VOTOR-980611 format. One record per residue (C-alpha): x, y negated, z; residue in one letter; residue number from 1. Coordinates in nm, 2 decimals. Each point is the difference from the previous one (the first is absolute). Example, Ala and Ser with C-alpha at 12.3 -4.5 7.8 and 13.67 -1.06 7.14 Angstrom:
BEGIN
        u        v        w   rest    nr
     1.23     0.45     0.78      A     1
     0.14    -0.34    -0.07      S     2
//
This chain:
BEGIN
        u        v        w   rest    nr
    10.26   -14.97     9.02      M     1
     0.13     0.31     0.19      K     2
    -0.25     0.02     0.24      L     3
     0.19     0.27     0.19      F     4
     0.33     0.21     0.07      T     5
     0.05     0.31    -0.20      E     6
     0.27     0.28     0.17      V     7
     0.18     0.11    -0.30      S     8
     0.06     0.33     0.07      I     9
     0.32     0.21    -0.21      D    10
    -0.01     0.38    -0.12      K    11
     0.04     0.20     0.36      L    12
     0.35     0.15     0.02      P    13
    -0.19     0.30     0.09      V    14
    -0.32     0.13    -0.26      N    15
    -0.33     0.23     0.03      I    16
    -0.09     0.21    -0.31      S    17
    -0.26     0.31    -0.04      L    18
     0.22     0.22    -0.01      E    19
     0.08    -0.08     0.36      D    20
    -0.10     0.13     0.36      K    21
    -0.02    -0.30     0.23      I    22
    -0.12    -0.05     0.34      V    23
    -0.22    -0.34     0.11      V    24
     0.06     0.00     0.39      L    25
    -0.11    -0.36     0.19      G    26
    -0.24    -0.23     0.07      S    27
    -0.37    -0.09    -0.09      C    28
     0.20    -0.11    -0.32      F    29
     0.17     0.28    -0.08      A    30
    -0.33     0.15     0.02      D    31
    -0.16    -0.18    -0.29      E    32
     0.34     0.00    -0.24      I    33
    -0.01     0.36     0.06      G    34
    -0.38     0.04    -0.11      A    35
     0.14    -0.22    -0.31      R    36
     0.23     0.19    -0.04      M    37
    -0.21     0.35    -0.01      A    38
    -0.26    -0.17    -0.28      A    39
     0.28    -0.08    -0.19      A    40
     0.07     0.37    -0.03      G    41
     0.37     0.01     0.23      F    42
     0.01     0.28     0.17      D    43
    -0.02    -0.09     0.38      V    44
    -0.03     0.09     0.37      C    45
    -0.14    -0.31     0.20      I    46
     0.08    -0.04     0.35      N    47
    -0.02     0.35     0.16      P    48
    -0.03    -0.11     0.35      F    49
    -0.29    -0.28    -0.06      G    50
     0.04    -0.34    -0.04      T    51
     0.39    -0.14     0.19      L    52
     0.10    -0.31     0.09      Y    53
     0.30    -0.04     0.18      N    54
     0.39     0.18    -0.14      P    55
     0.06     0.21     0.30      V    56
    -0.33     0.24    -0.06      S    57
     0.07    -0.04    -0.39      I    58
     0.37     0.08     0.05      A    59
    -0.17     0.29     0.24      D    60
    -0.24     0.09    -0.28      A    61
     0.35     0.11    -0.21      V    62
     0.15     0.16     0.25      S    63
    -0.34     0.19     0.04      R    64
    -0.05     0.11    -0.39      L    65
     0.38     0.08    -0.02      E    66
     0.00     0.26     0.32      S    67
    -0.33     0.13    -0.03      G    68
    -0.09     0.03     0.37      A    69
    -0.36     0.12    -0.01      P    70
    -0.17    -0.30     0.30      F    71
    -0.11     0.24     0.28      T    72
    -0.30    -0.03     0.26      L    73
     0.26    -0.16     0.17      S    74
    -0.02    -0.33    -0.28      D    75
    -0.38    -0.03     0.12      C    76
    -0.14    -0.27     0.15      V    77
    -0.36    -0.09     0.10      E    78
    -0.08    -0.35    -0.14      M    79
    -0.14    -0.21     0.22      G    80
    -0.30    -0.26     0.02      A    81
    -0.25     0.32     0.05      G    82
     0.12     0.12    -0.39      A    83
    -0.09     0.39     0.09      G    84
     0.31    -0.02    -0.26      L    85
     0.39     0.17     0.02      F    86
     0.23    -0.10    -0.21      C    87
     0.38    -0.11     0.05      S    88
     0.26    -0.30     0.06      F    89
     0.15     0.15    -0.40      H    90
    -0.31    -0.07    -0.17      H    91
    -0.27    -0.33    -0.08      H    92
    -0.30     0.09     0.19      T    93
    -0.16     0.16    -0.36      S    94
     0.18     0.34     0.09      F    95
    -0.22     0.03     0.29      A    96
    -0.20     0.27     0.07      R    97
    -0.30     0.16     0.29      G    98
     0.28     0.25     0.14      S    99
     0.35     0.01     0.06      A   100
    -0.01     0.35    -0.22      L   101
    -0.15    -0.19    -0.27      D   102
     0.21    -0.29    -0.03      F   103
     0.33     0.23     0.02      T   104
    -0.17     0.21    -0.30      G   105
    -0.05    -0.27    -0.23      N   106
     0.28    -0.22     0.11      A   107
     0.29     0.28    -0.12      N   108
    -0.18     0.14    -0.29      A   109
     0.04    -0.34    -0.10      R   110
     0.34     0.00     0.12      L   111
     0.09     0.32    -0.19      T   112
    -0.20    -0.17    -0.34      E   113
     0.21    -0.26     0.09      A   114
     0.36     0.12     0.09      C   115
    -0.04     0.24    -0.33      D   116
    -0.06    -0.31    -0.23      F   117
     0.31    -0.21     0.22      W   118
     0.24     0.33    -0.10      R   119
    -0.09    -0.03    -0.38      N   120
    -0.02    -0.40     0.07      S   121
     0.29    -0.26    -0.14      N   122
    -0.17    -0.40     0.06      K   123
    -0.11    -0.10     0.30      L   124
    -0.16    -0.35    -0.03      I   125
    -0.02    -0.14     0.38      I   126
    -0.21    -0.34     0.10      T   127
     0.07    -0.08     0.35      L   128
    -0.23    -0.24     0.17      G   129
     0.09    -0.11     0.34      T   130
     0.33    -0.01     0.24      A   131
    -0.27     0.05     0.33      F   132
    -0.01     0.31     0.17      V   133
    -0.25     0.18     0.25      W   134
     0.24     0.23     0.27      R   135
    -0.18     0.28     0.17      H   136
     0.04     0.01     0.37      Q   137
     0.21     0.13     0.21      P   138
     0.20     0.21    -0.33      E   139
     0.04    -0.32    -0.17      D   140
    -0.15     0.13    -0.31      T   141
    -0.01    -0.25    -0.32      V   142
    -0.31     0.10    -0.13      V   143
    -0.20    -0.02    -0.33      A   144
    -0.36    -0.09     0.17      N   145
    -0.11     0.00     0.29      C   146
    -0.35     0.14     0.00      L   147
    -0.17    -0.21     0.20      K   148
     0.12     0.09     0.34      R   149
     0.05    -0.24     0.27      P   150
     0.21    -0.28    -0.08      G   151
     0.22     0.06     0.33      N   152
     0.12     0.33    -0.17      E   153
     0.23    -0.20    -0.20      F   154
     0.29    -0.27    -0.02      T   155
     0.03    -0.23    -0.27      H   156
     0.29    -0.14    -0.16      N   157
     0.12    -0.14    -0.37      M   158
     0.32     0.20    -0.14      L   159
     0.36    -0.16    -0.06      S   160
     0.15     0.01    -0.35      I   161
     0.22     0.21     0.17      E   162
    -0.20     0.21     0.09      E   163
    -0.28    -0.01    -0.28      T   164
     0.35     0.06    -0.24      T   165
     0.02     0.35     0.17      A   166
    -0.29     0.10    -0.04      Q   167
     0.04    -0.09    -0.40      L   168
     0.39     0.17     0.01      E   169
    -0.27     0.31     0.14      R   170
    -0.20    -0.01    -0.28      V   171
     0.26    -0.06    -0.28      L   172
     0.17     0.36     0.15      S   173
    -0.23     0.16    -0.20      C   174
     0.22    -0.07    -0.31      G   175
    -0.33    -0.05    -0.25      K   176
    -0.03    -0.38    -0.16      E   177
    -0.22    -0.24     0.15      I   178
    -0.17    -0.30    -0.06      I   179
    -0.06    -0.20     0.36      F   180
    -0.30    -0.27    -0.06      T   181
    -0.08    -0.15     0.31      V   182
    -0.39    -0.04     0.01      S   183
    -0.19    -0.32    -0.04      P   184
    -0.27     0.05     0.27      I   185
     0.07    -0.23     0.24      R   186
    -0.04     0.16     0.40      H   187
    -0.16    -0.32     0.21      L   188
    -0.09     0.18     0.28      G   189
     0.32    -0.13     0.14      D   190
    -0.05    -0.37    -0.11      G   191
     0.13    -0.09    -0.37      A   192
     0.33    -0.11     0.19      H   193
     0.06     0.34     0.07      S   194
    -0.06     0.17    -0.34      N   195
     0.26    -0.25    -0.16      T   196
     0.23     0.08     0.25      L   197
    -0.16     0.40    -0.08      S   198
     0.10    -0.05    -0.35      K   199
     0.29    -0.19     0.00      A   200
     0.12     0.31     0.20      T   201
    -0.04     0.23    -0.25      L   202
     0.11    -0.19    -0.30      Q   203
     0.33    -0.07     0.14      L   204
     0.04     0.42     0.11      A   205
    -0.07     0.05    -0.36      L   206
     0.20    -0.28    -0.15      A   207
     0.31     0.19     0.18      S   208
    -0.08     0.30    -0.31      F   209
     0.06    -0.24    -0.27      D   210
     0.17     0.10    -0.25      G   211
     0.02     0.39     0.18      R   212
    -0.02     0.22    -0.31      P   213
    -0.32     0.24     0.01      G   214
    -0.18    -0.30     0.10      T   215
    -0.21    -0.30    -0.11      A   216
    -0.30    -0.24     0.19      Y   217
    -0.30    -0.12    -0.15      F   218
    -0.10    -0.34     0.11      P   219
    -0.41     0.06     0.09      A   220
     0.04    -0.21     0.24      Y   221
     0.14    -0.35    -0.16      E   222
    -0.20     0.12    -0.26      I   223
    -0.34    -0.07     0.19      L   224
     0.10    -0.29     0.27      N   225
     0.19    -0.20    -0.26      D   226
    -0.13     0.11    -0.37      E   227
    -0.40     0.05     0.14      L   228
     0.02    -0.18     0.26      R   229
    -0.38    -0.12    -0.07      D   230
    -0.25     0.16     0.28      Y   231
    -0.18     0.13    -0.29      R   232
     0.25     0.19    -0.02      F   233
    -0.07     0.17     0.33      H   234
    -0.30     0.26     0.11      A   235
    -0.32    -0.16     0.20      E   236
     0.23     0.05     0.34      D   237
     0.26    -0.24    -0.16      L   238
     0.29     0.25     0.05      V   239
    -0.02     0.32    -0.22      H   240
     0.05    -0.11    -0.40      P   241
    -0.29    -0.04    -0.22      S   242
    -0.07     0.31    -0.30      P   243
     0.13    -0.30    -0.21      A   244
     0.34    -0.01     0.20      A   245
     0.05     0.36     0.03      I   246
    -0.02    -0.02    -0.45      S   247
     0.26    -0.28    -0.01      C   248
     0.25     0.18     0.25      I   249
    -0.03     0.35    -0.18      W   250
     0.03    -0.17    -0.36      E   251
     0.30    -0.17     0.11      K   252
     0.13     0.33     0.18      F   253
    -0.06     0.24    -0.35      V   254
     0.18    -0.35    -0.11      E   255
     0.31     0.06     0.20      A   256
    -0.04     0.38     0.08      A   257
    -0.09     0.19    -0.31      V   258
     0.18     0.05    -0.33      P   259
    -0.15    -0.21    -0.26      K   260
    -0.10     0.28    -0.27      D   261
    -0.21     0.20     0.33      E   262
    -0.23    -0.33     0.02      H   263
    -0.19     0.11    -0.26      P   264
    -0.12     0.30     0.13      K   265
    -0.01    -0.08     0.38      L   266
    -0.29    -0.25    -0.17      A   267
    -0.17     0.32    -0.24      V   268
    -0.02     0.14     0.42      N   269
    -0.12    -0.26     0.16      E   270
    -0.30    -0.04    -0.24      K   271
    -0.09     0.36     0.02      A   272
     0.04    -0.04     0.40      S   273
    -0.26    -0.24    -0.06      R   274
    -0.22     0.20    -0.21      R   275
     0.01     0.26     0.31      L   276
    -0.13    -0.19     0.20      L   277
    -0.28    -0.17    -0.23      H   278
    -0.40     0.17     0.10      R   279
    -0.20     0.08    -0.29      N   280
    -0.32    -0.12     0.05      L   281
    -0.19     0.30    -0.21      H   282
//
Protein backbone atom coordinates (compact mmCIF):
# COMPACT_ATOMS: atom_id res chain seq x y z
CA MET A 1 0.00 0.00 0.00
CA LYS A 2 1.39 3.42 -0.98
CA LEU A 3 0.86 5.93 1.82
CA PHE A 4 2.61 8.92 0.27
CA THR A 5 3.58 10.33 -3.12
CA GLU A 6 7.31 10.03 -3.65
CA VAL A 7 8.98 12.85 -5.58
CA SER A 8 11.46 11.17 -7.91
CA ILE A 9 14.47 13.27 -8.87
CA ASP A 10 16.93 12.64 -11.68
CA LYS A 11 20.57 13.65 -11.39
CA LEU A 12 20.76 17.40 -11.79
CA PRO A 13 22.51 18.78 -14.89
CA VAL A 14 24.51 21.00 -12.50
CA ASN A 15 26.30 19.17 -9.71
CA ILE A 16 28.30 20.34 -6.71
CA SER A 17 31.55 18.88 -5.45
CA LEU A 18 33.76 19.30 -2.41
CA GLU A 19 36.19 20.92 -4.85
CA ASP A 20 33.75 23.72 -5.70
CA LYS A 21 33.39 27.15 -4.13
CA ILE A 22 29.67 27.72 -3.71
CA VAL A 23 27.64 30.85 -2.91
CA VAL A 24 24.20 30.26 -1.37
CA LEU A 25 21.63 33.08 -1.53
CA GLY A 26 17.97 33.36 -0.66
CA SER A 27 15.33 32.61 1.94
CA CYS A 28 15.73 31.03 5.36
CA PHE A 29 15.57 27.65 3.62
CA ALA A 30 18.85 28.66 1.92
CA ASP A 31 20.30 29.22 5.40
CA GLU A 32 19.22 25.70 6.42
CA ILE A 33 20.67 23.96 3.37
CA GLY A 34 23.78 26.16 3.43
CA ALA A 35 24.42 25.14 7.04
CA ARG A 36 24.07 21.46 6.09
CA MET A 37 26.52 21.99 3.22
CA ALA A 38 29.07 23.64 5.54
CA ALA A 39 28.76 20.76 8.01
CA ALA A 40 29.34 18.30 5.16
CA GLY A 41 32.62 20.00 4.24
CA PHE A 42 31.57 22.15 1.28
CA ASP A 43 33.32 25.49 0.79
CA VAL A 44 30.34 27.84 1.02
CA CYS A 45 29.48 31.50 1.49
CA ILE A 46 25.93 31.75 2.87
CA ASN A 47 23.76 34.87 2.54
CA PRO A 48 26.39 37.60 3.01
CA PHE A 49 23.57 40.20 3.22
CA GLY A 50 21.38 38.07 5.46
CA THR A 51 18.22 36.23 4.48
CA LEU A 52 16.66 37.42 1.19
CA TYR A 53 13.23 36.44 -0.07
CA ASN A 54 12.24 38.10 -3.34
CA PRO A 55 13.87 37.84 -6.81
CA VAL A 56 14.70 41.58 -7.02
CA SER A 57 16.66 41.61 -3.76
CA ILE A 58 18.47 38.40 -4.71
CA ALA A 59 19.41 39.83 -8.12
CA ASP A 60 20.55 43.05 -6.42
CA ALA A 61 22.75 40.97 -4.11
CA VAL A 62 24.39 39.26 -7.09
CA SER A 63 24.99 42.66 -8.72
CA ARG A 64 26.58 43.95 -5.50
CA LEU A 65 28.88 40.92 -5.31
CA GLU A 66 29.85 41.52 -8.93
CA SER A 67 30.59 45.25 -8.46
CA GLY A 68 31.87 45.22 -4.89
CA ALA A 69 30.48 48.74 -4.44
CA PRO A 70 30.75 49.55 -0.70
CA PHE A 71 27.82 50.63 1.44
CA THR A 72 27.87 54.27 2.52
CA LEU A 73 26.15 56.30 5.21
CA SER A 74 23.51 57.22 2.62
CA ASP A 75 22.45 53.54 2.62
CA CYS A 76 21.80 53.59 6.37
CA VAL A 77 18.22 53.58 7.61
CA GLU A 78 17.10 53.96 11.20
CA MET A 79 14.87 51.05 12.09
CA GLY A 80 11.33 51.68 13.28
CA ALA A 81 9.36 50.51 16.32
CA GLY A 82 11.82 52.23 18.66
CA ALA A 83 14.55 49.69 17.93
CA GLY A 84 17.31 52.30 18.16
CA LEU A 85 19.28 50.45 15.49
CA PHE A 86 20.57 51.19 11.99
CA CYS A 87 20.48 48.88 9.00
CA SER A 88 19.90 49.19 5.22
CA PHE A 89 17.12 48.18 2.85
CA HIS A 90 19.63 45.76 1.24
CA HIS A 91 20.15 43.69 4.41
CA HIS A 92 18.36 41.43 6.84
CA THR A 93 17.87 42.95 10.29
CA SER A 94 20.52 40.61 11.71
CA PHE A 95 23.00 43.16 10.31
CA ALA A 96 21.51 46.03 12.35
CA ARG A 97 23.88 47.91 14.67
CA GLY A 98 23.63 50.69 17.24
CA SER A 99 25.02 53.40 14.95
CA ALA A 100 25.27 54.07 11.22
CA LEU A 101 29.06 53.89 11.38
CA ASP A 102 28.98 50.53 13.14
CA PHE A 103 26.51 49.23 10.57
CA THR A 104 28.53 50.32 7.51
CA GLY A 105 31.75 49.05 9.06
CA ASN A 106 30.30 45.59 9.67
CA ALA A 107 28.38 45.45 6.36
CA ASN A 108 31.44 46.43 4.31
CA ALA A 109 33.73 44.00 6.14
CA ARG A 110 31.29 41.21 5.31
CA LEU A 111 30.97 42.51 1.74
CA THR A 112 34.74 42.53 1.18
CA GLU A 113 34.99 38.97 2.46
CA ALA A 114 32.05 37.85 0.32
CA CYS A 115 33.35 39.55 -2.84
CA ASP A 116 36.71 37.80 -2.46
CA PHE A 117 34.87 34.49 -2.22
CA TRP A 118 32.53 35.40 -5.11
CA ARG A 119 35.40 36.12 -7.51
CA ASN A 120 36.77 32.61 -6.99
CA SER A 121 33.42 30.79 -6.80
CA ASN A 122 32.04 28.68 -9.63
CA LYS A 123 28.61 27.56 -8.36
CA LEU A 124 25.57 29.43 -7.07
CA ILE A 125 22.52 28.07 -5.25
CA ILE A 126 19.44 30.33 -5.21
CA THR A 127 16.36 29.73 -3.06
CA LEU A 128 13.42 31.95 -3.99
CA GLY A 129 10.92 32.60 -1.22
CA THR A 130 8.19 34.84 -2.62
CA ALA A 131 7.21 36.84 -5.69
CA PHE A 132 5.78 39.60 -3.46
CA VAL A 133 7.87 42.75 -3.05
CA TRP A 134 7.71 45.81 -0.80
CA ARG A 135 8.63 49.15 -2.40
CA HIS A 136 9.82 52.09 -0.32
CA GLN A 137 8.25 55.39 -1.28
CA PRO A 138 8.65 57.87 -2.83
CA GLU A 139 11.65 56.36 -4.65
CA ASP A 140 9.68 53.14 -5.39
CA THR A 141 12.71 50.97 -4.55
CA VAL A 142 12.25 47.27 -3.77
CA VAL A 143 13.58 46.49 -0.29
CA ALA A 144 14.96 43.26 1.12
CA ASN A 145 13.47 44.08 4.54
CA CYS A 146 11.07 46.78 5.76
CA LEU A 147 13.12 47.29 8.95
CA LYS A 148 9.96 47.78 11.05
CA ARG A 149 9.40 51.16 9.41
CA PRO A 150 5.78 52.45 9.28
CA GLY A 151 3.66 50.60 6.75
CA ASN A 152 2.56 53.80 5.00
CA GLU A 153 6.13 54.22 3.72
CA PHE A 154 5.71 51.18 1.46
CA THR A 155 3.58 49.78 -1.32
CA HIS A 156 3.13 46.05 -1.74
CA ASN A 157 2.60 44.03 -4.91
CA MET A 158 3.38 40.71 -6.57
CA LEU A 159 5.82 40.57 -9.48
CA SER A 160 4.48 39.24 -12.75
CA ILE A 161 5.97 36.14 -14.34
CA GLU A 162 7.73 38.38 -16.88
CA GLU A 163 9.17 40.63 -14.15
CA THR A 164 10.36 37.62 -12.17
CA THR A 165 11.97 36.11 -15.26
CA ALA A 166 13.78 39.39 -15.96
CA GLN A 167 15.27 39.38 -12.44
CA LEU A 168 16.42 35.78 -12.84
CA GLU A 169 18.08 36.74 -16.13
CA ARG A 170 20.06 39.32 -14.12
CA VAL A 171 21.24 36.51 -11.86
CA LEU A 172 22.17 34.27 -14.79
CA SER A 173 24.33 37.02 -16.29
CA CYS A 174 26.94 36.34 -13.58
CA GLY A 175 28.11 33.37 -15.67
CA LYS A 176 28.23 30.82 -12.85
CA GLU A 177 26.47 27.46 -12.85
CA ILE A 178 23.27 27.80 -10.82
CA ILE A 179 20.93 25.46 -8.97
CA PHE A 180 17.55 27.10 -8.38
CA THR A 181 14.96 26.01 -5.87
CA VAL A 182 11.72 27.43 -4.49
CA SER A 183 11.48 27.55 -0.71
CA PRO A 184 8.87 25.12 0.65
CA ILE A 185 8.12 27.60 3.45
CA ARG A 186 4.71 29.21 2.94
CA HIS A 187 4.32 33.01 3.20
CA LEU A 188 0.85 33.36 4.65
CA GLY A 189 0.82 37.07 5.52
CA ASP A 190 -1.39 37.80 2.51
CA GLY A 191 -3.39 34.59 2.84
CA ALA A 192 -3.05 31.05 1.54
CA HIS A 193 -4.35 31.85 -1.94
CA SER A 194 -1.83 34.67 -2.41
CA ASN A 195 0.94 32.32 -1.32
CA THR A 196 -0.17 29.82 -3.95
CA LEU A 197 -0.12 32.49 -6.66
CA SER A 198 3.29 33.71 -5.50
CA LYS A 199 4.88 30.26 -5.53
CA ALA A 200 3.28 29.53 -8.92
CA THR A 201 4.77 32.75 -10.31
CA LEU A 202 8.23 31.68 -9.17
CA GLN A 203 7.74 28.19 -10.60
CA LEU A 204 6.54 29.48 -13.98
CA ALA A 205 9.42 31.94 -14.24
CA LEU A 206 11.93 29.17 -13.45
CA ALA A 207 10.27 26.87 -15.99
CA SER A 208 11.36 29.26 -18.75
CA PHE A 209 14.96 28.19 -18.00
CA ASP A 210 14.32 24.45 -18.37
CA GLY A 211 17.14 23.02 -20.45
CA ARG A 212 19.24 26.18 -20.24
CA PRO A 213 22.92 25.08 -20.02
CA GLY A 214 24.45 25.77 -16.62
CA THR A 215 21.13 25.82 -14.76
CA ALA A 216 19.20 23.23 -12.76
CA TYR A 217 16.06 23.07 -10.64
CA PHE A 218 15.83 21.12 -7.38
CA PRO A 219 12.24 20.41 -6.21
CA ALA A 220 12.47 21.25 -2.49
CA TYR A 221 9.00 22.82 -2.61
CA GLU A 222 7.49 19.67 -4.09
CA ILE A 223 9.22 17.34 -1.63
CA LEU A 224 7.77 19.07 1.43
CA ASN A 225 4.33 19.78 0.00
CA ASP A 226 3.77 16.45 -1.77
CA GLU A 227 5.98 13.75 -0.31
CA LEU A 228 6.10 15.15 3.26
CA ARG A 229 2.66 16.77 3.37
CA ASP A 230 1.89 15.54 6.89
CA TYR A 231 2.14 18.31 9.54
CA ARG A 232 4.49 16.14 11.61
CA PHE A 233 7.14 17.26 9.11
CA HIS A 234 6.61 20.89 10.11
CA ALA A 235 7.82 22.97 13.04
CA GLU A 236 5.42 24.21 15.71
CA ASP A 237 4.42 27.20 13.57
CA LEU A 238 3.11 24.69 10.95
CA VAL A 239 4.94 26.66 8.25
CA HIS A 240 8.67 25.94 8.52
CA PRO A 241 9.97 22.41 7.87
CA SER A 242 10.96 20.33 10.87
CA PRO A 243 14.53 19.05 11.35
CA ALA A 244 13.37 15.66 10.03
CA ALA A 245 12.01 17.29 6.87
CA ILE A 246 15.23 19.27 6.36
CA SER A 247 17.21 16.03 6.70
CA CYS A 248 15.00 14.28 4.16
CA ILE A 249 15.32 17.14 1.65
CA TRP A 250 19.07 17.30 2.27
CA GLU A 251 19.49 13.58 1.57
CA LYS A 252 17.58 13.92 -1.70
CA PHE A 253 19.66 16.96 -2.62
CA VAL A 254 22.89 15.05 -2.05
CA GLU A 255 21.64 12.16 -4.18
CA ALA A 256 20.67 14.49 -7.01
CA ALA A 257 23.52 17.01 -6.94
CA VAL A 258 26.67 15.41 -5.49
CA PRO A 259 28.80 12.81 -7.33
CA LYS A 260 28.33 9.34 -5.83
CA ASP A 261 32.01 8.87 -5.09
CA GLU A 262 31.97 11.87 -2.72
CA HIS A 263 29.07 10.60 -0.56
CA PRO A 264 31.31 8.65 1.89
CA LYS A 265 33.45 11.75 2.46
CA LEU A 266 30.33 13.83 3.18
CA ALA A 267 29.26 11.28 5.81
CA VAL A 268 32.68 11.47 7.49
CA ASN A 269 32.59 15.29 7.48
CA GLU A 270 29.08 15.41 8.91
CA LYS A 271 30.03 13.02 11.69
CA ALA A 272 33.06 15.17 12.54
CA SER A 273 30.88 18.28 12.56
CA ARG A 274 28.42 16.67 14.99
CA ARG A 275 31.33 15.66 17.21
CA LEU A 276 32.49 19.29 17.41
CA LEU A 277 29.03 20.31 18.66
CA HIS A 278 29.15 17.72 21.43
CA ARG A 279 29.95 19.15 24.86
CA ASN A 280 31.95 16.93 27.17
CA LEU A 281 30.53 16.55 30.66
CA HIS A 282 34.04 16.62 32.16
